[in-house]
C-alpha positions in Angstrom: 0.0 38.1 7.9 1.4 40.2 10.7 1.8 38.5 14.0 -0.2 39.6 17.0 1.6 42.4 18.8 2.4 42.3 22.5 1.5 46.0 22.8 5.1 47.2 23.2 5.8 48.0 19.6 7.3 51.4 18.9 6.3 53.9 16.2 6.2 52.7 12.6 9.2 54.7 11.6 11.4 53.3 14.3 10.1 49.8 13.4 11.0 50.2 9.8 14.3 52.0 10.0 16.4 49.4 11.7 19.9 48.0 11.1 20.8 44.7 12.8 17.7 45.1 15.0 18.5 48.6 16.3 16.6 51.7 15.3 18.4 54.3 13.1 15.4 56.6 12.8 17.5 59.3 14.4 20.0 59.4 11.6 18.1 61.2 8.8 17.2 64.2 11.0 20.8 64.4 12.2 22.2 64.3 8.7 19.8 67.0 7.7 20.9 69.2 10.6 24.6 68.8 9.8 24.0 69.3 6.1 22.1 72.6 6.7 24.9 74.0 8.9 27.7 72.9 6.5 25.9 74.4 3.4 25.2 77.6 5.3 28.9 78.0 6.2 30.0 77.3 2.6 27.7 79.8 0.9 27.7 83.5 0.6 25.5 85.9 2.6 23.2 86.0 -0.4 22.2 82.4 0.2 21.5 81.8 3.9 19.7 78.5 4.7 20.3 78.3 8.4 16.7 79.1 9.1 15.9 75.8 7.3 16.9 74.2 10.5 13.2 74.4 11.5 12.7 71.4 9.1 14.8 69.1 11.3 12.3 68.5 14.1 9.6 68.2 11.5 11.4 65.4 9.8 12.0 63.8 13.2 8.3 63.9 14.0 7.5 61.7 11.0 9.9 58.9 11.7 11.1 59.1 15.4 9.4 58.6 18.7 8.2 61.5 20.9 11.4 61.7 22.9 13.5 61.6 19.8 11.5 64.4 18.3 11.7 66.4 21.5 15.5 66.0 21.5 15.7 67.5 18.0 13.2 70.2 19.0 15.8 71.4 21.5 18.9 70.6 19.4 17.7 72.6 16.4 17.5 76.0 18.1 20.7 75.3 20.1 22.5 74.5 16.9 21.0 77.6 15.3 22.3 79.8 18.2 25.8 78.3 18.0 26.1 78.4 14.2 24.7 81.9 14.0 27.0 83.2 16.6 30.1 82.1 14.7 29.3 84.4 11.8 30.2 88.1 11.6 27.5 90.3 13.0 26.3 91.7 9.7 25.6 88.1 8.5 23.7 86.9 11.6 20.0 86.0 11.1 19.1 87.0 14.6 16.1 86.4 16.9 13.2 86.1 14.4 14.5 82.9 12.8 15.5 81.5 16.2 11.9 82.0 17.4 10.7 80.2 14.2 13.0 77.3 15.0 11.7 77.1 18.6 8.1 77.2 17.6 8.7 74.7 14.9 10.2 72.3 17.4 7.2 72.6 19.7 4.7 72.0 16.9 6.7 69.1 15.6 6.7 67.4 19.1 3.0 67.9 19.4 2.5 66.4 15.9 4.6 63.4 16.9 2.5 62.8 20.0 -0.6 62.7 17.8 1.1 60.4 15.2 2.4 57.9 17.8 -1.0 57.8 19.5 -2.8 57.0 16.2 -0.1 54.4 15.3 -0.7 52.6 18.6 -4.4 52.8 18.0 -3.9 51.3 14.6 -1.7 48.5 15.9 -4.3 47.7 18.6 -7.0 47.5 15.9 -4.8 45.2 13.9 -4.2 43.0 16.9 -8.0 42.8 17.4 -8.5 41.9 13.8 -5.8 39.3 14.0 -7.4 37.8 17.1 -10.8 37.6 15.2 -9.1 36.0 12.3 -7.5 33.3 14.4 -10.9 32.7 16.1 -12.8 32.4 12.9 -10.0 30.7 10.9 -8.3 28.9 13.7 -4.9 27.2 13.1 -5.2 23.5 12.3 -2.3 21.2 13.3 -0.8 19.0 10.6 -2.7 15.7 10.1 -5.7 17.0 12.1 -8.5 14.5 12.0 -6.4 12.1 10.0 -6.4 14.5 7.0 -3.6 16.2 5.2 -4.8 19.7 4.6 -3.7 23.1 3.3 -5.5 26.4 3.0 -5.0 30.0 1.9 -7.2 33.0 2.5 -6.9 36.1 0.4 -8.8 39.3 1.2 -10.1 41.5 -1.5 -9.4 44.4 0.9 -5.6 44.6 1.5 -6.2 46.1 5.0 -8.7 43.5 6.1 -7.8 40.4 8.1 -10.9 38.4 7.8 -14.2 38.4 5.8 -17.1 36.2 5.2 -15.2 33.1 4.0 -14.7 30.4 6.6 -13.4 26.8 6.8 -12.6 24.2 9.5 -11.9 20.6 10.2 -13.7 19.0 13.2 -13.0 15.6 14.7 -15.9 13.9 16.4 -17.6 10.8 17.6 -18.6 9.8 14.0 -15.5 10.6 12.0 -14.0 13.8 10.7 -16.1 16.6 9.2 -14.9 19.4 7.0 -16.7 22.7 6.2 -16.0 25.5 3.7 -18.5 28.4 3.4 -19.0 31.9 2.1 -21.3 34.4 3.8 -23.1 36.8 1.5 -21.9 40.4 1.9 -18.9 41.9 3.5 -17.9 43.7 6.7 -18.5 42.9 10.3 -22.0 41.5 9.6 -20.5 38.8 7.4 -17.8 38.0 10.0 -20.4 37.6 12.8 -22.4 35.2 10.6 -19.3 33.2 9.8 -18.3 33.0 13.5 -21.9 31.9 14.4 -21.9 29.2 11.8 -18.5 27.9 12.7 -19.4 27.7 16.4 -22.4 25.6 15.5 -20.5 23.4 13.1 -17.8 22.6 15.7 -20.4 21.4 18.2 -22.8 19.6 15.8 -20.0 17.9 13.7 -18.6 16.5 16.9 -21.9 15.0 18.3 -24.2 14.3 15.4 -24.1 11.0 13.6 -25.6 12.2 10.3 -24.0 14.9 8.2 -27.4 16.0 7.1 -28.3 16.7 10.8 -25.2 19.0 10.9 -26.5 20.8 7.9 -29.9 21.2 9.6 -28.2 22.7 12.7 -26.4 25.2 10.5 -29.6 26.2 8.8 -31.3 26.8 12.2 -28.4 28.7 13.5 -28.4 31.0 10.4 -32.1 31.7 10.7 -31.7 32.5 14.5 -28.7 34.8 13.7 -30.7 36.6 11.0 -33.7 37.1 13.3 -31.5 38.5 16.1 -29.7 40.9 13.8 -32.9 42.0 12.2 -34.4 42.7 15.6 -31.4 44.8 16.5 -31.8 46.8 13.3 -28.5 45.6 11.9 -29.8 43.4 9.1 -32.4 43.6 6.4 -33.2 39.9 6.7 -31.5 38.8 3.4 -28.2 37.5 4.7 -27.4 33.9 3.6 -24.4 31.7 3.3 -23.3 29.0 0.9 -21.4 26.0 2.2 -20.0 22.5 1.6 -19.9 19.9 4.3 -17.7 16.8 3.9 -17.7 13.7 6.1 -14.9 11.1 6.4 -16.5 8.2 8.3 -14.0 6.1 10.4 -15.7 2.8 9.5 -15.6 3.5 5.7 -12.1 4.7 4.7 -12.9 4.5 1.0 -16.1 6.6 1.2 -16.9 10.3 1.3 -20.1 12.0 2.4 -21.0 15.5 1.1 -23.7 18.0 1.5 -23.6 20.9 -0.9 -25.6 24.0 0.2 -25.8 26.4 -2.7 -22.0 26.2 -3.2 -19.9 25.1 -6.1 -19.3 21.4 -5.9 -15.7 20.4 -4.8 -13.3 18.9 -7.2 -11.8 15.5 -6.6 -8.1 15.8 -7.7 -6.0 12.7 -7.9 -3.0 11.4 -9.9 -5.4 9.8 -12.4 -7.3 13.0 -13.1 -9.9 15.5 -11.9 -13.6 15.0 -11.5 -16.2 17.2 -9.8 -18.5 15.9 -7.1 -22.2 15.7 -8.2 -23.8 19.0 -7.8 -25.8 19.3 -4.6 -29.4 20.5 -4.5 -29.3 22.0 -1.1 -30.4 25.6 -0.6 -28.0 28.1 0.8 -28.1 28.5 4.6 -30.7 31.0 5.6 -33.1 29.9 2.7 -34.2 26.6 4.3 -37.8 27.9 4.7 -38.1 28.1 0.9 -37.5 24.4 0.5 -40.7 22.8 -0.7 -39.6 19.4 0.5 -39.2 20.8 4.0 -36.7 18.2 4.9 -32.9 17.7 5.3 -30.7 18.5 2.3 -29.6 15.6 0.1 -26.6 13.6 1.1 -24.1 12.5 -1.5 -22.1 9.4 -1.0 -19.2 8.9 -3.4 -16.1 6.6 -3.4 -12.8 8.2 -2.6 -9.6 6.5 -3.8 -6.3 6.7 -1.8 -4.4 9.8 -2.8 -7.4 11.7 -4.0 -7.7 15.3 -2.7 -10.8 17.3 -2.2 -10.4 20.9 -3.6 -12.8 23.4 -2.2 -12.9 27.1 -3.2 -15.1 30.1 -2.7 -16.3 32.2 -5.5 -13.4 34.5 -5.3 -11.6 31.8 -7.3 -14.2 30.8 -9.8 -15.4 34.4 -10.4 -11.9 35.9 -10.7 -11.8 37.8 -14.1 -9.0 38.7 -16.4 -8.8 41.9 -18.4 -11.2 40.6 -20.9 -13.8 39.7 -18.3 -13.4 36.0 -18.6 -13.8 33.8 -15.5 -10.9 31.8 -14.2 -11.2 28.2 -15.6 -10.4 26.4 -12.4 -11.3 22.8 -13.4 -9.6 23.0 -16.8 -6.3 24.4 -15.4 -6.1 22.0 -12.5 -6.8 19.1 -14.9 -4.1 20.2 -17.2 -1.6 20.8 -14.4 -2.2 17.4 -12.7 -1.9 15.6 -16.0 1.5 17.1 -16.4 2.5 16.6 -12.8 0.5 14.1 -10.7 2.3 15.2 -7.6 0.3 18.4 -7.8 -2.6 16.6 -6.2 -1.0 16.9 -2.8 -2.9 19.5 -0.8 -0.1 22.0 -0.1 1.0 22.0 -3.7 -2.5 22.2 -5.0 -3.5 25.1 -2.9 -0.3 27.0 -3.8 -1.0 26.3 -7.5 -4.6 27.6 -7.4 -3.6 30.6 -5.4 -0.8 31.6 -7.9 -2.9 30.9 -11.0 -5.9 32.8 -9.6 -3.8 35.9 -8.8 -2.1 35.6 -12.2 -5.5 35.4 -14.0 -6.9 38.6 -12.4 -3.5 40.4 -12.3 -3.7 40.5 -8.5 -7.0 42.4 -8.4 -9.4 40.2 -6.4 -13.0 41.3 -6.6 -14.0 39.2 -3.6 -12.5 37.4 -0.6 -10.9 34.2 -1.8 -10.4 30.9 0.0 -8.7 27.8 -1.3 -8.9 24.7 0.9 -7.7 21.2 0.1 -8.0 18.0 2.2 -7.3 14.3 1.7 -7.1 11.2 3.9 -3.8 10.3 5.3 -2.8 6.9 4.2 -1.6 4.3 6.7 -2.4 6.5 9.7 -5.2 6.6 12.1 -7.4 9.6 12.8 -6.1 12.1 15.4 -7.5 11.9 18.9 -11.0 13.2 19.2 -11.0 16.8 20.4 
């Protein structure tokens, strides 16, 4: 992922053509200029290529900055005059080709101005997208909330920086809470919904004693978000999100709480094997009004042994297809890999393994945004200070 720019970056060509940190974008046009003159001098009058000098500022416009292109726009006709004057009169090309070189230099400079302006606009948009990504998927310090954690986000769109997948760890008054979710759809609408849900999670997970109350807050936030977007004419009212909430109570270090809201149940991965959490019966966020029970979603309480890791993924993993259309067998592959190497249960190694195997399964062609997130309690260490 590209780092956020400070706004002082130069044109793309000058950024890429560097040797020991210094731009060498000026070298290819210069070599072309010298080459045209030398070839012209060494060929007969039947093969005159001095007029090709008009290509020099055109090449410079594609890789150099505005001032560099302007220099070649002046240097090309000057070189043309000097080279043409050294030839016998009957071999000189004369004024028409000189005018062509001059006009070509002016047009090349104007084209470079447009190119540089668009590149700076593109860099600015990338910086905005990177800022959004770091807001939605904020960096998490090592050991945050007393958890070892690792995550990777892969966008189905190679140019996108963030989509509808989201995850976070929030410390609070009642332990550490974890969320992973996937907003239906793509584009800015999905990003806005993810940002709204994360903001609510960070507040509710800090204050609320019950994990189910956090889920209720998320449902209410999703419904409010949909109503607002629909009133603005930006939604058709069918937006929803699946999510998994995990709670690590301070007073029960061997226990895990979970609320599964229409999402695939996480896998518990440990040196002794792999098991899925019981499937949750909670509806996706945004569909709470369809719940006939009209109450909070069910809370799962399961034991969690030391060294066991919770593996959470979005459907970009489980719905990745190979060339035959077969889905990626996540549970089976993780089970086999952990049996061969129990150390793979560590979050960083587990996330790297799932990422690599998912991309290998679909030959790198992701059909959806993909998130792999793994967390486990740190052994022998207290929870990080409450934020």
